[in-house]
LUMSE-987514 format. One record per atom (N, C-alpha, C): residue in one letter; z, y, x. Coordinates in steps of 0.05 Angstrom, whole numbers, padded with zeros to 5 digits, always signed. Atoms other than C-alpha are relative to their C-alpha. Layout:
BEGIN
AZYX;...
This chain:
BEGIN
M+00000-00024+00017;M+00000+00000+00000;M+00000+00025+00017;S+00000-00026-00014;S-00007+00073+00019;S+00028+00008+00007;S-00026-00010-00008;S+00049+00109+00054;S+00012+00017-00023;R-00014-00014+00021;R+00102+00138+00008;R+00013+00026+00010;P-00016-00024-00007;P+00123+00211+00015;P+00028-00002-00012;T-00027+00000+00011;T+00197+00222+00004;T+00000+00014-00027;L-00001-00013+00026;L+00211+00236-00069;L+00014+00027+00001;V-00012-00026+00001;V+00226+00308-00084;V+00028-00001-00013;F-00026+00005+00013;F+00282+00285-00130;F+00001-00029-00009;K-00003+00027+00010;K+00310+00219-00153;K-00008-00001-00030;T+00011+00002+00028;T+00272+00199-00216;T+00022-00008-00019;P-00021+00006+00019;P+00321+00202-00274;P-00008-00020-00022;K+00009+00020+00019;K+00292+00139-00306;K+00022-00010-00018;E-00023+00010+00016;E+00361+00118-00329;E+00007+00018-00023;A-00006-00019+00022;A+00362+00179-00375;A-00018-00006-00025;F+00019+00006+00022;F+00307+00147-00419;F+00004-00029-00010;H+00003+00026+00011;H+00301+00088-00465;H-00027-00011+00008;I+00025+00012-00009;I+00248+00041-00436;I-00008-00022-00019;P+00009+00021+00019;P+00206-00001-00484;P+00002-00028+00013;Q-00002+00028-00009;Q+00215-00077-00479;Q-00026-00015-00007;I+00023+00018+00005;I+00156-00124-00471;I+00006-00026+00014;N-00007+00027-00009;N+00167-00198-00463;N+00029-00002+00010;G-00029+00001-00007;G+00242-00185-00459;G+00007+00015+00025;K-00006-00015-00025;K+00236-00139-00398;K-00008+00029-00004;N+00008-00029+00000;N+00231-00064-00386;N-00029+00002+00006;A+00028-00006-00006;A+00159-00042-00391;A-00002+00020+00022;T+00007-00021-00019;T+00126-00001-00337;T-00018+00019-00016;Y+00012-00017+00020;Y+00106+00059-00379;Y-00016+00023+00013;F+00017-00021-00011;F+00047+00103-00360;F-00015+00015-00022;C+00014-00011+00023;C+00030+00130-00429;C+00012+00026-00010;G-00012-00026+00008;G+00067+00197-00430;G-00020+00021-00008;H+00021-00018+00009;H+00001+00232-00440;H-00006-00004-00030;S+00004+00006+00029;S+00001+00200-00510;S+00026+00004-00015;L-00026-00004+00012;L+00075+00196-00528;L+00021-00004+00022;G-00021+00002-00021;G+00133+00210-00481;G+00022-00019-00009;L-00023+00017+00006;L+00193+00164-00476;L+00022+00016-00013;Q-00023-00013+00013;Q+00256+00178-00515;Q+00023+00004+00020;P-00024-00004-00016;P+00311+00211-00474;P+00025-00011-00015;K-00024+00011+00013;K+00378+00178-00487;K+00016+00022-00014;R-00014-00022+00012;R+00407+00246-00503;R-00011+00008-00027;T+00012-00008+00025;T+00360+00253-00562;T+00017-00009-00024;F-00017+00011+00021;F+00404+00209-00605;F+00024+00019-00006;D-00024-00017+00003;D+00464+00255-00592;D-00008+00027-00013;V+00007-00026+00010;V+00427+00320-00606;V-00008-00001-00030;I+00007+00003+00028;I+00399+00294-00672;I+00025-00007-00016;Q-00024+00007+00014;Q+00465+00262-00691;Q+00018+00024-00006;K-00016-00025+00004;K+00499+00329-00682;K-00010+00015-00025;E+00011-00015+00024;E+00452+00360-00734;E+00004-00016-00025;L-00005+00016+00023;L+00460+00301-00781;L+00029+00003-00009;T-00028-00004+00007;T+00535+00311-00778;T+00003+00027-00014;K-00002-00027+00012;K+00526+00385-00794;K-00010-00001-00029;W+00010+00004+00027;W+00484+00365-00854;W+00020-00014-00018;K-00019+00017+00014;K+00535+00313-00875;K+00025+00017-00008;E-00026-00014+00004;E+00596+00359-00868;E-00003+00028-00011;G+00003-00028+00008;G+00567+00428-00882;G-00022+00005-00020;A+00023-00003+00018;A+00503+00418-00921;A-00012+00028+00003;A+00014-00026-00002;A+00473+00487-00938;A+00016+00020+00016;L-00017-00019-00016;L+00532+00522-00904;L-00008+00000+00029;S+00007+00002-00029;S+00505+00498-00837;S-00022+00018+00008;Y+00021-00020-00007;Y+00448+00548-00841;Y+00013+00024+00012;F-00012-00025-00009;F+00497+00604-00828;F+00028-00003+00013;Q-00027+00004-00011;Q+00564+00574-00805;Q+00001-00021+00022;G-00004+00020-00020;G+00591+00533-00748;G-00015+00006+00026;E+00014-00003-00026;E+00563+00522-00679;E-00030-00001-00003;E+00029-00002+00001;E+00490+00542-00672;E-00011-00004-00029;P+00010+00001+00028;P+00473+00556-00746;P-00030-00005+00000;W+00029+00007+00002;W+00405+00529-00767;W-00018+00024-00003;V+00017-00022+00005;V+00379+00596-00788;V-00010+00013+00026;G+00008-00011-00026;G+00376+00616-00714;G-00011-00019+00020;L+00008+00021-00019;L+00351+00551-00685;L-00027+00006+00013;T+00026-00006-00011;T+00278+00572-00676;T+00002+00021+00022;E-00003-00022-00020;E+00298+00636-00640;E+00015-00010+00025;Q-00015+00011-00022;Q+00347+00597-00597;Q-00018-00014+00020;L+00018+00016-00018;L+00290+00555-00569;L-00022+00017+00013;C+00022-00017-00011;C+00244+00614-00553;C+00003+00005+00030;A-00003-00006-00029;A+00274+00631-00485;A-00006-00023+00018;P+00008+00022-00018;P+00271+00561-00454;P-00029-00007-00003;L+00028+00006+00003;L+00202+00551-00484;L-00017+00020+00015;A+00015-00021-00014;A+00178+00617-00456;A+00000-00005+00030;A-00002+00005-00029;A+00204+00599-00387;A-00019-00023+00008;L+00016+00024-00006;L+00166+00533-00391;L-00030+00007+00002;V+00029-00006+00002;V+00098+00564-00408;V-00008+00026+00013;G+00007-00025-00014;G+00103+00629-00369;G-00006+00022-00020;A+00004-00020+00020;A+00111+00676-00428;A+00026+00016-00004;K-00024-00014+00009;K+00160+00726-00458;K+00010-00015-00024;A-00012+00014+00023;A+00209+00699-00509;A-00012+00010-00026;S+00012-00011+00024;S+00176+00745-00560;S-00028-00011-00006;E+00028+00009+00003;E+00109+00711-00550;E-00003-00030-00009;V+00002+00029+00006;V+00127+00638-00566;V+00017-00007-00024;V-00015+00011+00022;V+00152+00598-00625;V-00006-00029-00002;A+00003+00028+00005;A+00164+00525-00639;A-00002-00004-00030;M+00004+00002+00029;M+00136+00509-00708;M-00023-00019-00007;N+00023+00015+00012;N+00091+00463-00750;N-00009-00022+00019;S+00014+00018-00018;S+00042+00416-00716;S-00022+00015+00014;L+00020-00014-00016;L-00012+00433-00666;L-00023+00010-00017;T+00024-00008+00015;T-00070+00434-00714;T+00006+00021-00022;I-00008-00021+00019;I-00032+00473-00767;I+00003+00027+00014;N-00002-00025-00015;N-00015+00525-00714;N-00028+00010+00008;L+00027-00009-00007;L-00088+00526-00693;L-00013+00013-00024;H+00010-00012+00024;H-00108+00540-00765;H+00012+00028-00004;L-00013-00026+00002;L-00057+00597-00767;L-00011+00020+00019;M+00011-00018-00020;M-00084+00626-00703;M-00029+00008-00006;L+00028-00006+00007;L-00157+00621-00725;L-00001+00020-00024;A+00000-00019+00023;A-00139+00656-00791;A+00006+00028+00009;S-00007-00026-00010;S-00111+00714-00750;S-00021+00011+00019;F+00016-00010-00022;F-00160+00717-00692;F-00030-00002-00004;Y+00028+00003+00004;Y-00227+00694-00718;Y-00009+00019-00022;K+00008-00021+00018;K-00256+00756-00750;K-00030+00006+00005;P+00029-00001-00006;P-00332+00745-00749;P-00013+00024-00015;S+00017-00019+00012;S-00384+00797-00763;S-00028-00012+00000;P+00027+00011+00000;P-00459+00787-00777;P-00012-00004+00028;H+00012+00001-00027;H-00473+00797-00703;H+00018-00013+00021;K-00019+00012-00019;K-00410+00769-00670;K+00016-00021-00016;Y-00011+00020+00019;Y-00391+00703-00703;Y+00003-00028+00013;K+00000+00027-00011;K-00398+00644-00655;K+00027-00007+00014;I-00023+00010-00014;I-00342+00601-00627;I-00008-00020+00021;I+00005+00019-00021;I-00343+00565-00561;I+00022-00022+00000;I-00018+00022-00006;I-00311+00496-00553;I-00014-00017+00022;E+00012+00018-00020;E-00322+00442-00501;E-00016-00022-00014;E+00013+00024+00009;E-00371+00386-00512;E+00020-00023+00005;G-00020+00021-00003;G-00327+00326-00524;G+00028+00009-00006;A-00027-00010+00007;A-00269+00367-00552;A+00015-00020-00017;F-00016+00018+00017;F-00212+00330-00584;F-00007+00005-00029;P+00011-00004+00027;P-00235+00318-00656;P+00015+00020-00017;S-00015-00018+00017;S-00178+00356-00689;S-00007+00029+00005;D+00008-00028-00006;D-00196+00420-00652;D-00028+00006-00012;R+00027-00004+00010;R-00269+00412-00671;R+00001+00003-00031;Y-00001-00002+00029;Y-00252+00400-00744;Y+00012+00026-00009;A-00013-00026+00008;A-00206+00461-00748;A-00020+00023+00004;V+00019-00022-00005;V-00258+00507-00716;V-00023-00001-00020;Q+00022+00002+00019;Q-00314+00481-00760;Q+00008+00010-00028;S-00009-00008+00027;S-00273+00493-00823;S+00002+00030-00002;H-00002-00029+00001;H-00261+00566-00805;H-00027+00013+00001;I+00028-00011+00000;I-00334+00578-00789;I-00011-00002-00028;Q+00010+00003+00027;Q-00351+00549-00857;Q+00014+00018-00020;W-00016-00017+00017;W-00295+00588-00891;W-00011+00028-00001;H+00011-00027-00002;H-00328+00652-00868;H-00030+00001-00007;G+00027+00000+00010;G-00396+00630-00894;G-00021-00004+00021;F+00019+00006-00021;F-00429+00610-00828;F-00005-00030+00002;D+00007+00028-00004;D-00462+00545-00808;D+00008-00009+00028;P-00008+00009-00027;P-00428+00506-00751;P-00023-00008+00017;K+00022+00009-00016;K-00496+00481-00729;K-00011+00023+00017;Q+00009-00023-00015;Q-00513+00552-00707;Q+00023+00015+00013;S-00023-00017-00008;S-00443+00581-00698;S+00019-00013+00019;L-00019+00014-00018;L-00406+00527-00659;L-00015-00007+00025;I+00014+00003-00026;I-00428+00529-00586;I+00017-00017+00018;K-00015+00020-00016;K-00409+00471-00541;K-00007+00004+00030;V+00004-00003-00029;V-00399+00481-00467;V-00003-00028+00012;K+00005+00026-00012;K-00429+00422-00430;K+00007+00000+00029;A-00009+00002-00028;A-00399+00399-00365;A-00016-00022+00014;K+00015+00020-00016;K-00439+00364-00311;K+00020-00021+00010;N-00017+00023-00008;N-00409+00295-00297;N+00027+00001-00013;G-00025+00000+00014;G-00354+00310-00347;G+00021+00019+00011;I-00020-00017-00012;I-00319+00360-00302;I-00009+00029-00004;F+00007-00028+00007;F-00318+00433-00325;F+00003+00018+00024;K-00001-00020-00021;K-00334+00489-00277;K-00006+00027-00013;T+00003-00027+00011;T-00335+00564-00287;T-00030+00005-00007;E+00028-00005+00005;E-00411+00564-00282;E-00010-00012-00026;D+00008+00011+00026;D-00415+00520-00344;D+00006+00020-00022;L-00007-00021+00020;L-00380+00574-00384;L-00019+00024+00003;L+00018-00023-00005;L-00422+00629-00352;L-00028-00005-00011;R+00026+00007+00010;R-00485+00593-00371;R-00002+00004-00031;V-00001-00003+00029;V-00465+00592-00445;V+00002+00029-00007;L-00003-00029+00006;L-00444+00665-00443;L-00026+00015+00004;E+00026-00013-00006;E-00510+00685-00413;E-00020-00006-00022;E+00019+00008+00021;E-00548+00646-00466;E+00006+00013-00027;H-00007-00009+00027;H-00510+00671-00527;H+00011+00028-00001;G-00006-00029-00002;G-00489+00740-00503;G+00023+00009-00018;D-00020-00013+00016;D-00451+00785-00551;D+00005-00013-00027;S-00004+00013+00026;S-00455+00737-00609;S+00025-00018-00001;I-00024+00017-00002;I-00393+00698-00585;I+00025+00017-00007;M-00024-00015+00009;M-00329+00720-00620;M+00025-00012+00011;L-00025+00014-00007;L-00277+00668-00598;L-00006-00025+00016;S+00002+00024-00016;S-00267+00612-00548;S+00025-00017-00004;L-00023+00018+00001;L-00222+00551-00555;L-00006-00023+00020;L+00005+00019-00021;L-00218+00509-00492;L+00027-00015+00006;P-00024+00015-00006;P-00168+00456-00467;P+00011+00008+00028;G-00011-00005-00026;G-00120+00473-00411;G-00002-00024+00018;V+00004+00026-00014;V-00121+00399-00392;V-00016-00017-00019;Q+00018+00015+00017;Q-00178+00357-00418;Q+00011-00028-00006;Y-00014+00025+00008;Y-00152+00297-00457;Y-00012-00025+00011;Y+00014+00025-00009;Y-00204+00247-00434;Y+00000-00003+00030;T+00003+00001-00029;T-00214+00264-00361;T+00026+00007+00015;G-00024-00009-00014;G-00146+00294-00346;G-00004+00025+00017;Q+00005-00024-00017;Q-00179+00354-00313;Q+00015+00024-00009;V-00012-00027+00005;V-00140+00419-00308;V-00022+00020+00004;L+00021-00020-00002;L-00190+00474-00323;L+00009+00025+00016;P-00007-00026-00014;P-00193+00540-00283;P+00007+00021-00021;I-00008-00015+00024;I-00154+00574-00339;I+00000+00030+00005;A-00001-00028-00005;A-00140+00641-00307;A-00028+00012+00004;E+00027-00011-00006;E-00211+00650-00281;E-00017+00001-00026;M+00016+00000+00024;M-00243+00630-00347;M+00009+00021-00020;T-00011-00019+00019;T-00196+00673-00388;T-00009+00028+00008;K+00008-00027-00009;K-00213+00734-00345;K-00029+00005-00007;I+00029-00003+00007;I-00288+00722-00356;I-00003+00005-00030;L+00002-00003+00029;L-00278+00715-00431;L+00009+00028-00009;K-00011-00026+00008;K-00236+00778-00437;K-00019+00023+00009;E+00020-00020-00009;E-00288+00818-00397;E-00023+00002-00019;K+00021+00001+00020;K-00338+00797-00450;K+00010+00007-00028;E-00013-00006+00026;E-00290+00818-00506;E-00001-00024-00019;I-00002+00025+00015;I-00283+00746-00529;I+00029-00008-00002;I-00028+00010+00004;I-00217+00722-00559;I+00003-00026+00015;A-00004+00024-00017;A-00189+00671-00509;A+00023-00016-00012;G-00020+00019+00011;G-00153+00614-00545;G+00000-00026+00016;W-00002+00024-00016;W-00128+00552-00509;W+00017-00021-00014;D-00015+00023+00010;D-00104+00483-00529;D+00014-00013+00024;F-00015+00011-00022;F-00048+00460-00483;F+00015-00026-00008;A-00012+00024+00009;A-00033+00394-00517;A+00008-00018+00024;H-00005+00017-00024;H-00037+00359-00449;H+00011+00016+00024;G-00009-00018-00022;G-00010+00418-00409;G+00029+00005+00001;V-00028-00009+00001;V+00060+00436-00432;V+00018-00023+00009;G-00017+00020-00012;G+00112+00400-00391;G-00013-00016+00022;N+00016+00015-00020;N+00057+00375-00345;N-00007+00018+00024;I+00008-00019-00022;I+00032+00435-00305;I+00013+00027-00004;P-00010-00028+00003;P+00061+00504-00291;P-00021+00018-00013;M+00019-00018+00014;M+00030+00558-00334;M+00011+00028+00000;S-00007-00029+00001;S+00029+00634-00338;S-00015+00013-00023;L+00016-00008+00023;L+00005+00647-00408;L-00001+00031-00003;H+00000-00029+00003;H+00027+00720-00409;H-00017+00013+00022;D+00014-00013-00022;D+00000+00739-00340;D-00030-00007+00000;W+00028+00007+00002;W-00065+00701-00353;W-00014+00017-00022;N+00011-00017+00021;N-00075+00749-00412;N-00014-00016-00022;I+00010+00017+00022;I-00090+00692-00460;I+00007+00014-00026;D-00006-00012+00026;D-00095+00716-00532;D+00018-00018-00017;F-00017+00019+00015;F-00066+00653-00565;F-00002-00027+00013;A+00001+00027-00010;A-00049+00582-00547;A+00017-00017-00019;V-00015+00019+00016;V-00024+00520-00584;V+00004-00025+00016;W-00005+00025-00015;W+00006+00455-00560;W+00019-00018-00017;C-00019+00018+00013;C+00048+00395-00580;C+00023-00006+00019;H-00024+00006-00016;H+00116+00370-00555;H+00006-00029+00002;Y-00007+00029+00000;Y+00111+00295-00564;Y-00011-00015+00025;K+00011+00013-00024;K+00075+00281-00498;K+00020+00004+00023;Y-00017-00004-00024;Y+00107+00309-00434;Y+00027+00013-00007;M-00025-00011+00008;M+00163+00342-00473;M+00018-00020-00015;N-00016+00023+00009;N+00187+00275-00501;N+00016+00005-00025;S-00015-00008+00024;S+00206+00302-00569;S-00005-00018-00024;G+00003+00020+00021;G+00183+00243-00611;G-00026+00004-00016;P+00025-00001+00015;P+00123+00226-00655;P+00001+00021-00022;G+00000-00021+00020;G+00103+00284-00699;G+00019+00023+00005;A-00020-00021-00006;A+00151+00331-00663;A-00012+00028-00006;V+00009-00027+00004;V+00148+00405-00679;V-00016+00010+00024;A+00018-00009-00021;A+00093+00438-00639;A+00007+00028+00009;G-00006-00026-00011;G+00089+00504-00601;G-00024+00018-00003;C+00021-00020+00004;C+00049+00568-00606;C+00006+00025+00017;F-00002-00024-00016;F+00037+00629-00561;F-00018+00021-00013;V+00016-00023+00009;V+00014+00697-00586;V+00006+00023+00020;H-00005-00021-00020;H+00005+00751-00532;H+00014+00024-00013;E-00017-00021+00011;E+00053+00809-00541;E-00017+00023-00012;Q+00016-00022+00011;Q-00004+00858-00555;Q-00006-00005-00030;Y+00003+00007+00028;Y-00012+00821-00621;Y+00027-00006-00013;A-00025+00011+00011;A+00057+00790-00631;A+00018+00023-00009;T-00018-00022+00007;T+00093+00857-00633;T-00011+00019-00022;N+00012-00017+00020;N+00045+00888-00683;N+00002-00013-00027;K-00004+00012+00026;K+00069+00873-00753;K-00024+00003-00018;K+00023-00004+00018;K+00004+00898-00783;K-00022-00021+00005;N+00020+00020-00005;N-00037+00841-00752;N+00000-00020-00023;F+00003+00018+00022;F-00064+00796-00806;F+00010-00028+00008;R-00007+00028-00003;R-00033+00727-00813;R+00005-00012-00027;L-00007+00014+00024;L-00023+00674-00866;L+00030+00001-00003;Q-00028-00007+00002;Q+00045+00692-00893;Q+00017-00022-00013;G-00020+00018+00012;G+00107+00651-00909;G+00028+00011+00004;W-00027-00012+00001;W+00180+00665-00923;W+00014-00001+00027;W-00015+00003-00025;W+00206+00639-00856;W-00011+00018+00022;G+00010-00020-00019;G+00161+00688-00818;G+00010+00028-00006;N-00012-00026+00006;N+00196+00746-00853;N+00025+00004+00018;D-00023-00006-00017;D+00246+00779-00807;D+00026-00007-00014;L-00026+00009+00011;L+00316+00750-00817;L+00016+00024-00012;S-00016-00023+00010;S+00344+00820-00827;S-00007+00008-00028;S+00008-00007+00027;S+00306+00828-00892;S-00008-00025-00017;R+00010+00024+00014;R+00288+00756-00911;R+00014-00005-00026;F-00016+00007+00024;F+00344+00746-00961;F+00003+00023-00020;L+00002-00022+00021;L+00331+00812-00996;L-00021-00008-00021;M+00021+00010+00018;M+00273+00774-01029;M-00019+00022-00009;Q+00018-00022+00006;Q+00227+00834-01025;Q-00028-00009-00007;E+00028+00007+00006;E+00157+00834-01053;E-00018+00002+00025;A+00016-00005-00024;A+00128+00861-00988;A+00009-00018+00023;F-00006+00017-00023;F+00124+00814-00928;F+00007+00017+00024;D-00009-00015-00023;D+00163+00841-00868;D+00003-00019+00023;P-00001+00020-00021;P+00145+00797-00809;P+00017+00008+00024;Y-00012-00005-00027;Y+00184+00790-00744;Y-00021+00015+00017;A+00017-00013-00018;A+00155+00835-00691;A-00003-00017+00026;N+00004+00019-00022;N+00143+00774-00647;N-00014-00025-00011;A+00015+00024+00008;A+00110+00705-00650;A+00013-00014-00024;M-00013+00013+00022;M+00162+00681-00700;M-00011+00011-00027;G+00012-00011+00024;G+00125+00725-00751;G-00023-00017-00011;W+00021+00019+00010;W+00073+00669-00756;W+00012-00025-00013;Q-00012+00022+00014;Q+00124+00620-00783;Q-00006+00001-00030;V+00006+00001+00029;V+00110+00597-00854;V+00024-00013-00015;S-00019+00015+00015;S+00163+00547-00874;S+00026-00004+00016;N-00026+00006-00011;N+00236+00529-00862;N-00002-00017+00025;A+00001+00015-00026;A+00248+00503-00791;A+00008-00029-00005;A-00006+00029+00002;A+00246+00427-00786;A+00021-00008+00021;V-00022+00002-00018;V+00314+00419-00754;V-00001-00025+00017;F-00001+00026-00014;F+00312+00345-00737;F-00023-00005+00019;S+00023+00002-00018;S+00244+00352-00705;S-00001+00021+00022;L-00002-00021-00020;L+00262+00414-00666;L+00020-00006+00022;V-00022+00003-00019;V+00327+00394-00632;V-00006-00020+00023;P+00006+00017-00024;P+00297+00337-00589;P-00010+00015+00024;L+00008-00016-00022;L+00267+00392-00547;L+00023+00006+00019;K-00023-00007-00017;K+00337+00408-00522;K+00005-00022+00021;A-00005+00022-00019;A+00343+00339-00489;A-00018+00002+00024;T+00019-00002-00022;T+00280+00349-00447;T+00004+00026+00016;F-00007-00024-00015;F+00298+00421-00430;F+00022-00005+00020;E-00022+00007-00017;E+00363+00394-00402;E-00009-00016+00025;L+00009+00017-00022;L+00328+00341-00360;L-00017+00016+00020;I+00016-00017-00018;I+00277+00391-00332;I+00017+00018+00017;N-00018-00018-00015;N+00333+00438-00312;N+00016-00016+00021;Q-00016+00016-00018;Q+00373+00381-00280;Q-00015-00007+00025;V+00016+00007-00024;V+00316+00363-00232;V-00009+00025+00015;G+00006-00025-00015;G+00305+00436-00213;G-00022+00017-00012;G+00020-00016+00013;G+00252+00461-00261;G-00028-00012+00001;L+00027+00011+00003;L+00178+00451-00276;L-00014+00000+00027;Q+00013+00000-00026;Q+00155+00471-00206;Q+00008-00024+00017;V-00009+00024-00015;V+00197+00415-00176;V-00012-00025-00013;L+00014+00023+00014;L+00170+00366-00229;L-00029-00002+00010;R+00028-00001-00008;R+00100+00388-00210;R-00004-00010+00028;A+00003+00009-00028;A+00111+00376-00136;A+00002-00031+00001;Q-00003+00030+00000;Q+00134+00304-00150;Q-00024-00013-00014;S+00024+00011+00014;S+00076+00294-00199;S-00024-00002+00019;I+00022+00001-00019;I+00026+00312-00145;I+00003-00023+00020;D-00005+00023-00018;D+00058+00262-00097;D-00006-00027-00013;L+00004+00025+00014;L+00056+00207-00149;L-00030-00005-00005;T+00028+00003+00006;T-00016+00219-00170;T-00016-00004+00026;T+00013+00004-00026;T-00038+00225-00097;T+00003-00029+00010;Y-00006+00028-00008;Y-00005+00158-00082;Y-00017-00019-00017;L+00015+00018+00017;L-00039+00126-00142;L-00030+00002+00006;I+00029-00003-00007;I-00108+00154-00123;I-00006-00016+00025;Q+00004+00015-00025;Q-00101+00126-00052;Q+00001-00030-00005;A-00002+00029+00005;A-00080+00058-00079;A-00024-00010-00015;V+00024+00008+00015;V-00139+00055-00127;V-00024-00001+00019;K+00023+00000-00019;K-00188+00074-00072;K+00001-00023+00020;E-00003+00022-00019;E-00159+00023-00024;E-00005-00027-00012;N+00000+00027+00012;N-00158-00035-00073;N-00023-00005-00019;F+00019+00005+00022;F-00213-00024-00124;F-00026+00016+00005;E+00023-00017-00006;E-00270+00011-00088;E-00025-00010-00015;N+00025+00011+00013;N-00323-00036-00119;N+00002-00002-00030;D-00004+00004+00029;D-00293-00038-00189;D+00006+00025-00016;I-00011-00023+00014;I-00265+00030-00206;I-00009+00026+00013;E+00004-00027-00010;E-00285+00103-00200;E+00018+00019-00014;L-00019-00019+00011;L-00239+00161-00211;L-00015+00021-00017;V+00011-00020+00018;V-00257+00206-00270;V+00013+00027+00005;T-00015-00024-00005;T-00203+00257-00257;T-00006+00012+00027;P+00005-00012-00026;P-00217+00307-00201;P+00023-00006+00019;E-00021+00004-00020;E-00179+00292-00136;E+00014+00025+00008;D-00012-00026-00007;D-00167+00366-00123;D+00026+00004-00016;I-00026-00002+00014;I-00093+00377-00139;I+00001+00023-00019;T+00000-00023+00019;T-00109+00443-00173;T-00014-00007-00026;Q+00015+00008+00024;Q-00152+00405-00223;Q+00010-00026-00013;R-00011+00024+00013;R-00106+00348-00242;R+00030+00004-00006;G-00028+00000+00006;G-00038+00340-00275;G+00011-00028+00003;C-00012+00027-00002;C+00001+00276-00289;C-00021-00022-00005;Q+00019+00021+00008;Q-00058+00239-00320;Q-00023-00005+00019;L+00024+00008-00014;L-00110+00201-00281;L-00016-00019-00018;S+00018+00017+00015;S-00169+00171-00317;S-00018-00015+00019;I+00017+00016-00017;I-00205+00114-00284;I-00021-00015-00017;A+00022+00013+00014;A-00272+00084-00304;A-00008-00026+00015;F+00007+00026-00011;F-00292+00012-00293;F-00030-00003+00001;K+00029+00001-00004;K-00361+00001-00265;K-00014-00024-00014;N+00013+00024+00010;N-00377-00070-00284;N+00019-00020-00014;K-00021+00016+00013;K-00315-00095-00320;K+00007+00011-00027;N-00008-00007+00027;N-00289-00094-00391;N+00027+00014+00000;A-00024-00016-00001;A-00239-00037-00391;A+00019-00006-00023;K-00016+00005+00024;K-00215-00053-00461;K+00017-00026+00004;D-00014+00025-00005;D-00197-00125-00442;D+00021+00003+00022;I-00019-00005-00022;I-00164-00101-00377;I+00024+00015-00010;C-00022-00015+00011;C-00122-00051-00416;C+00018-00018-00016;A-00016+00018+00016;A-00099-00105-00465;A+00016-00019+00018;F-00014+00018-00019;F-00081-00151-00406;F+00024+00015+00013;L-00021-00015-00013;L-00041-00096-00372;L+00024+00003-00019;I-00021-00004+00020;I-00001-00083-00436;I+00015-00027-00004;Q-00012+00026+00003;Q+00010-00158-00445;Q+00019-00007+00023;Q-00017+00005-00024;Q+00039-00160-00375;Q+00022+00022+00004;G-00022-00019+00000;G+00085-00102-00391;G-00006+00027+00013;V+00008-00025-00012;V+00045-00044-00361;V-00015+00016-00022;V+00010-00015+00023;V+00032+00008-00416;V-00018+00023+00010;V+00020-00021-00004;V-00032+00049-00408;V-00016+00002-00026;D+00018+00002+00024;D-00087+00065-00458;D-00029+00002+00008;F+00029+00003-00004;F-00162+00056-00466;F-00014+00021-00017;R+00018-00018+00015;R-00216+00105-00486;R-00029-00009+00006;N+00028+00008-00002;N-00288+00087-00500;N-00016+00018+00020;P+00008+00028+00001;P-00332+00067-00467;P+00014-00018+00020;N-00010+00017-00022;N-00298+00044-00403;N+00023+00012+00016;V-00021-00015-00014;V-00238+00088-00386;V+00028-00009-00008;I-00029+00004+00004;I-00164+00073-00378;I+00014+00025+00011;R-00016-00024-00008;R-00116+00132-00376;R+00028-00009+00009;I-00026+00007-00012;I-00054+00128-00332;I+00014+00025+00007;A-00015-00025-00006;A+00000+00181-00328;A+00027-00007+00013;P-00027+00002-00013;P+00056+00174-00276;P+00016+00026-00006;V-00016-00023+00008;V+00107+00221-00308;V+00024+00002+00018;P-00021-00001-00020;P+00156+00246-00255;P+00028-00002-00011;L-00027+00003+00011;L+00215+00245-00303;L+00008-00029-00003;Y-00007+00029+00003;Y+00211+00169-00310;Y-00018-00020+00015;N+00016+00018-00016;N+00159+00141-00263;N+00004+00005+00030;D-00003-00002-00029;D+00164+00127-00188;D-00020-00017+00015;Y+00019+00015-00016;Y+00127+00093-00131;Y+00001-00030-00007;D-00002+00028+00008;D+00153+00024-00151;D-00017-00006-00024;D+00017+00004+00025;D+00120+00032-00219;D-00029-00001+00007;I+00028+00000-00008;I+00054+00048-00186;I-00007-00025+00015;D+00005+00025-00014;D+00059-00011-00139;D-00003-00024-00020;H+00001+00021+00020;H+00072-00056-00199;H-00026+00002-00016;L+00026-00004+00014;L+00012-00026-00236;L-00023-00011+00016;I+00022+00009-00017;I-00034-00040-00177;I+00000-00030+00002;K-00002+00029-00001;K-00009-00112-00172;K-00012-00012-00025;I+00009+00012+00025;I-00023-00126-00246;I-00030+00007-00004;L+00028-00007+00002;L-00089-00088-00243;L-00018-00018+00017;Q+00014+00019-00016;Q-00111-00133-00186;Q-00004-00026-00014;Q+00002+00024+00016;Q-00097-00193-00229;Q-00020+00003-00022;A+00018-00004+00023;A-00135-00163-00287;A-00029+00001+00010;C+00028-00002-00010;C-00197-00147-00244;C-00010-00028+00009;Q+00008+00027-00008;Q-00197-00219-00218;Q-00007-00017-00025;R+00003+00016+00025;R-00193-00246-00289;R-00024+00008-00016;F+00021-00010+00018;F-00243-00202-00325;F-00024+00010+00016;
């Protein structure tokens, strides 16, 4: 095997529940799909269940950490995680619902400026959401939805520039992925955002695979809006409450249009039950419904773990070491069978590595790996995605993966 750099920190694997396969702890590399459950999650949810049991409606306003302030309580740690101001972020809804809310506010087409850019091969939910807003405004997605094509599946700035040159001033909004779900590529976010803003195009980003994975600077990058989920690298459970960023130039302006709901009304006037909507002068003004307490509080467990190891930059350093070790092991052992889909450049990769099988059945290999207790996932036509997550994966896990992968390649 390749030489092992010294771990930046001791992997706190013992802080997580590990799935069992064949009566043994699995080797789990699927955090890009659903993160493992921190053991502290039970305690943080149980605390809220007890508040419901003992206080019921009174728990909204009484006791330790009243529910009415829970969303606001999470804004500061969430902002630190994504490189934003606390006034620019909110944990609410699901990713696609948040995307619909953002498109309702930011997509303001005119007869001459109406097109939306997405990537070719975008995650279907993003594509569906964008298409629906184009149709809602009376335009045809066949002419109005512009797909950025990447050579060999890897996006470069020139791919975006080519589209901008072709479609000129007719582009109104862009929605691109911070980390591409299939390839695992980290896009040049800052550079692309700067280009979009210079063209007076609204820059929206989907960070479903970015939050908790790579360091971000949403405010300084001057992104207009961003959406993400918390059930992957933030380990908050299936269907966990998602996150949303609205740059302060919009977030602090109460006059900006948004789809309105009672929970987005400023708390200072919410219970006056006024006819006029009085939104928060921050991202919380985009809330619609009562905060989902039991789906919000699991975030606290992961915030604690990230802080314990020294923060996201420390996590990122260990992530780079783990993925570098995995890349070297794949190249040393599977040169004739596997090619790397994810860029090797550390600035263009996060936790996830996607590998493509040249002449072997990747679907069968994936099933064999899982049967042997190594959890990865498969994507058509021939790709397996592997994510060494630094909060619960280490070099021993990678060595075990390589061993079972060798057996799989011999068998299939």
